[in-house]
C-alpha positions in Angstrom: 8.2 -38.5 -4.9 11.2 -36.3 -4.1 10.6 -32.6 -3.4 11.9 -30.4 -6.2 11.6 -27.0 -8.0 9.8 -26.8 -11.4 11.1 -24.0 -13.6 8.9 -22.9 -16.6 10.7 -21.3 -19.5 7.4 -20.0 -20.9 6.5 -18.3 -17.7 9.9 -16.8 -17.4 9.6 -15.4 -21.0 6.2 -13.9 -20.1 7.7 -12.0 -17.1 10.5 -10.7 -19.3 8.1 -9.5 -22.0 6.0 -7.6 -19.4 9.0 -5.3 -18.7 10.2 -5.1 -22.2 6.7 -4.0 -23.3 7.1 -1.1 -21.0 10.2 0.0 -23.0 12.6 -0.9 -20.2 16.0 -2.6 -20.6 16.6 -5.4 -18.1 19.5 -6.3 -15.9 18.5 -9.5 -14.0 19.8 -9.6 -10.4 21.6 -13.0 -10.6 21.8 -13.5 -6.9 18.0 -14.0 -6.7 18.2 -17.4 -8.4 21.2 -18.8 -10.3 19.2 -21.4 -12.2 16.8 -18.7 -13.6 19.9 -16.6 -14.6 21.3 -19.5 -16.5 18.1 -20.0 -18.5 17.9 -16.3 -19.2 21.4 -16.4 -20.7 20.1 -18.9 -23.3 16.6 -17.5 -24.1 17.0 -13.7 -23.8 19.4 -10.9 -24.3 19.0 -9.4 -20.9 22.0 -8.1 -18.9 23.0 -9.4 -15.4 23.6 -7.6 -12.2 26.4 -9.4 -10.4 27.1 -8.6 -6.8 30.1 -10.9 -6.0 33.2 -11.8 -8.0 32.5 -15.5 -7.4 29.5 -15.3 -9.7 31.4 -13.7 -12.7 32.4 -17.0 -14.3 28.7 -18.2 -14.4 28.0 -15.6 -17.1 29.4 -16.5 -20.5 29.1 -13.1 -22.2 31.0 -10.7 -19.9 29.7 -7.7 -21.8 26.2 -8.5 -20.3 27.5 -8.1 -16.7 27.0 -5.1 -14.5 29.4 -5.7 -11.6 28.6 -4.1 -8.2 31.9 -3.0 -6.6 32.0 -3.7 -2.9 35.4 -3.1 -1.2 37.5 -5.1 -3.7 41.2 -4.6 -3.6 43.1 -3.0 -6.5 44.4 -6.5 -7.5 40.9 -7.9 -7.4 39.6 -5.0 -9.6 42.5 -5.6 -12.1 41.5 -9.3 -12.3 37.8 -8.3 -12.9 38.8 -5.9 -15.7 41.0 -8.6 -17.2 38.0 -10.9 -17.4 36.4 -8.4 -19.9 34.0 -6.7 -17.5 33.3 -3.1 -18.7 30.1 -2.2 -16.7 30.5 -1.2 -13.1 28.1 0.0 -10.3 29.7 1.9 -7.4 27.9 3.0 -4.2 30.6 4.9 -2.3 33.6 7.3 -2.8 36.2 4.8 -1.6 35.3 2.2 -4.2 34.9 4.8 -6.9 38.4 6.3 -6.3 40.0 2.8 -6.3 38.2 1.7 -9.5 39.1 4.9 -11.4 42.7 4.7 -10.4 42.9 1.2 -11.9 40.9 2.1 -15.0 43.1 5.1 -15.7 46.2 3.2 -15.1 45.2 0.5 -17.5 43.7 3.1 -19.9 40.5 1.1 -20.1 37.1 2.4 -21.1 34.1 1.5 -18.9 30.4 2.2 -18.4 29.9 3.6 -14.9 26.8 3.7 -12.8 26.7 5.7 -9.6 24.4 4.2 -7.0 22.1 6.7 -5.4 20.0 6.6 -2.3 16.3 7.1 -3.0 13.5 8.3 -0.8 15.8 10.7 1.1 12.9 12.2 2.9 12.7 9.1 5.2 13.6 9.7 8.8 15.7 6.6 9.0 16.6 3.5 7.1 15.2 0.9 9.5 17.1 -2.3 10.3 18.6 -2.6 6.8 21.6 -1.0 5.4 20.8 1.6 2.7 23.3 1.4 -0.2 24.3 4.5 -2.3 25.3 8.1 -2.0 23.0 11.0 -1.5 21.8 13.1 -4.4 24.0 16.1 -3.6 27.1 13.9 -3.8 25.9 12.2 -7.0 25.4 15.6 -8.7 28.9 16.6 -7.6 30.5 13.4 -8.9 28.7 13.7 -12.3 30.1 17.2 -12.7 33.6 16.0 -11.5 34.0 13.0 -13.8 31.7 13.8 -16.7 34.6 14.3 -19.1 36.9 11.6 -17.8 38.4 9.9 -20.9 37.9 6.4 -19.3 34.2 6.7 -19.0 32.1 5.7 -22.0 28.6 5.8 -20.7 27.7 7.4 -17.3 24.6 6.6 -15.4 22.8 6.4 -12.0 21.4 3.3 -10.3 18.6 3.7 -7.7 18.6 1.3 -4.7 15.1 0.0 -4.0 14.0 -2.5 -1.3 12.4 -5.8 -2.3 8.6 -6.2 -2.5 8.2 -2.5 -2.7 4.5 -1.7 -2.9 4.4 2.0 -2.0 7.5 4.1 -2.8 7.1 4.6 -6.6 6.9 8.4 -7.1 10.0 8.0 -9.2 9.5 11.0 -11.5 9.1 13.4 -8.6 12.1 12.0 -6.9 14.2 12.4 -10.1 13.2 16.0 -10.5 14.0 16.6 -6.8 17.3 14.8 -7.0 19.1 15.9 -10.2 20.2 19.2 -11.5 19.5 20.0 -15.1 23.2 19.8 -15.9 23.3 16.2 -14.5 20.3 15.1 -16.5 22.0 16.5 -19.6 25.2 14.5 -18.9 24.0 11.0 -17.9 23.3 8.4 -20.5 21.2 5.9 -18.6 19.3 5.4 -15.3 18.5 2.1 -13.6 15.3 2.1 -11.6 16.6 -0.8 -9.5 14.4 -3.7 -8.4 11.7 -4.0 -5.8 8.8 -5.0 -8.1 6.4 -7.1 -5.9 5.0 -10.5 -6.7 2.1 -12.2 -5.1 2.4 -14.1 -1.8 -0.2 -14.8 0.9 1.5 -12.0 2.8 1.6 -9.6 -0.2 -0.7 -8.4 -2.9 0.1 -7.9 -6.5 -2.9 -5.6 -7.2 -0.6 -2.6 -7.0 1.3 -3.6 -10.1 -0.7 -1.5 -12.6 0.0 1.5 -10.4 3.7 0.8 -10.3 3.9 0.2 -14.1 2.2 3.6 -14.6 4.7 5.3 -12.4 7.6 3.5 -14.2 6.2 4.7 -17.6 5.9 8.3 -16.4 9.5 8.3 -15.2 10.7 6.6 -18.4 8.9 9.2 -20.5 10.4 12.0 -18.4 14.0 10.7 -18.9 13.4 10.2 -22.6 13.2 14.0 -22.9 16.9 14.0 -22.0 17.7 11.0 -24.2 18.4 8.9 -21.1 18.0 5.1 -21.5 16.1 3.4 -18.7 16.9 0.0 -17.1 15.1 -2.0 -14.5 16.8 -4.6 -12.2 14.2 -7.3 -11.5 15.2 -10.2 -9.4 12.1 -11.5 -7.6 9.7 -10.4 -10.4 11.4 -12.7 -12.9 12.5 -15.5 -10.6 9.5 -16.1 -8.3 6.6 -16.6 -10.8 8.4 -19.0 -13.1 9.1 -21.6 -10.4 6.9 -23.9 -8.4 8.0 -25.9 -5.4 6.5 -29.4 -5.4 6.5 -31.4 -2.2 4.6 -34.4 -0.6 2.8 -34.9 2.6 4.6 -37.6 4.5 2.7 -37.4 7.8 -0.4 -35.8 9.3 -0.5 -34.9 13.0 -4.1 -33.7 13.7 -4.2 -30.4 11.7 -0.4 -30.3 11.0 0.8 -31.5 7.6 4.5 -32.6 7.5 6.3 -32.4 4.2 9.2 -34.3 2.7 11.3 -31.2 2.7 12.3 -28.3 4.9 12.4 -24.5 4.7 16.2 -24.8 5.3 16.9 -26.4 1.9 14.4 -24.6 -0.3 12.6 -21.6 1.2 14.7 -19.5 3.6 13.1 -16.4 2.2 10.0 -17.4 4.2 11.9 -17.0 7.4 14.0 -14.0 6.5 11.4 -11.8 4.8 8.1 -13.2 5.9 7.0 -14.1 2.3 4.4 -16.8 2.8 4.0 -18.8 -0.5 0.6 -19.5 -1.8 -0.4 -23.2 -2.0 -1.8 -24.2 -5.4 -5.5 -24.9 -5.0 -5.9 -23.6 -1.4 -9.4 -22.6 -0.6 -10.8 -19.2 0.2 -12.4 -18.4 3.6 -15.9 -18.9 2.4 -15.2 -22.3 0.8 -15.7 -25.6 2.6 -12.6 -27.1 4.1 -10.4 -27.1 7.1 -7.3 -25.1 8.1 -3.9 -26.8 8.4 -0.4 -25.8 9.4 2.2 -26.9 6.8 5.6 -27.8 8.4 8.9 -29.0 7.1 10.5 -32.3 8.3 13.3 -30.8 10.3 13.2 -30.9 14.2 13.2 -27.1 14.4 10.2 -25.0 15.7 10.4 -22.4 13.0 10.3 -24.8 10.0 6.8 -23.7 9.0 5.9 -22.9 5.4 2.4 -21.7 6.3 0.6 -21.4 9.6 -2.9 -21.6 8.2 -3.9 -23.0 4.8 -7.5 -24.0 4.0 -7.6 -27.4 2.3 -10.2 -30.2 1.7 -9.3 -33.6 3.2 -5.6 -33.8 2.5 -4.0 -37.2 2.7 -0.6 -38.7 3.1 1.0 -38.9 -0.3 -0.8 -35.9 -1.6 1.3 -33.2 -3.3 1.6 -29.7 -1.9 2.6 -27.2 -4.6 3.8 -23.7 -3.6 3.5 -20.9 -6.2 6.0 -18.1 -6.8 8.7 -20.2 -5.2 11.8 -19.2 -7.2 13.2 -16.1 -5.4 16.0 -16.6 -2.9 15.4 -20.3 -2.6 19.0 -21.0 -1.5 19.9 -23.6 1.1 22.0 -23.9 4.2 24.2 -26.8 5.5 22.0 -27.0 8.6 21.7 -30.7 9.5 23.7 -31.4 6.3 20.9 -30.4 4.0 21.4 -30.1 0.2 19.5 -27.8 -2.1 16.6 -29.3 -4.0 17.0 -30.1 -7.7 15.4 -27.8 -10.3 13.6 -29.4 -13.2 13.4 -27.3 -16.3 10.1 -27.6 -18.3 8.7 -25.7 -21.3 5.6 -24.7 -19.4 3.7 -25.6 -16.2 
């Protein structure tokens, strides 16, 4: 049996419905998983957040694209506009100036979203780059460009880190960040992504709390007739995909699989998201702990350091849950990405 991903259309629809039932519009972050995005194009009406011009041609309906500008040249921006893209997200003054020059020159009308830093009370941003402009600059820009003839709808996009389990005081942040004049002018606000899903290293018990905070923020914005979007990537892509592999060797308490992290689960290395194994035992249940390793000759090719199982054998399947987010591959050792099999349901 070859290792492969299994994508469930039914589970994907369920994840979409959860967010739509909260009254939120959806813009799926396409970079999270292209296969999931392609299915979403066929079974839903969600929009797509596109972060690189190389991905634009994968989306058939260009009106569903929100393109994140990032240091494109004027010629590149002209080409993007010529493709029929009308929705743009900008996170710095340089890109905004260049985009508006091109738009005004071509006399195009666009929907513009200004990307704002959130949680500004943090002392620092840690090891990751924080995209967006501070709230003072956002308020200034809204006032400056609010009547520009080229802007149809004007909004704000909030940058949120992935697997965010704690920073969801959105309503308070909004009240602290925006002037009344800005709230009266903007047409929409995107809460960004960050919705967590369950891994061995993360809990999903915080989800009801997050949904309550999202609803409170949505209701607050509704008072100003502001539409609310959310930008799920992992929340849609992870739960609808399982990774199915096979045990090809057992070395004492080490299980060797017929695949490797390097062609299916780099997220495990980069973000520490340890996928749950379907059927793994709890601590109080009878069984033994095993390390699950990929079949490459590298020391860090480890899916899980400790999984409790009962008498696994060569030829048994190991199925990882929530396996669909950032499951891209590398050309390390000439590896190719695993195939994805589309099914109606698991």
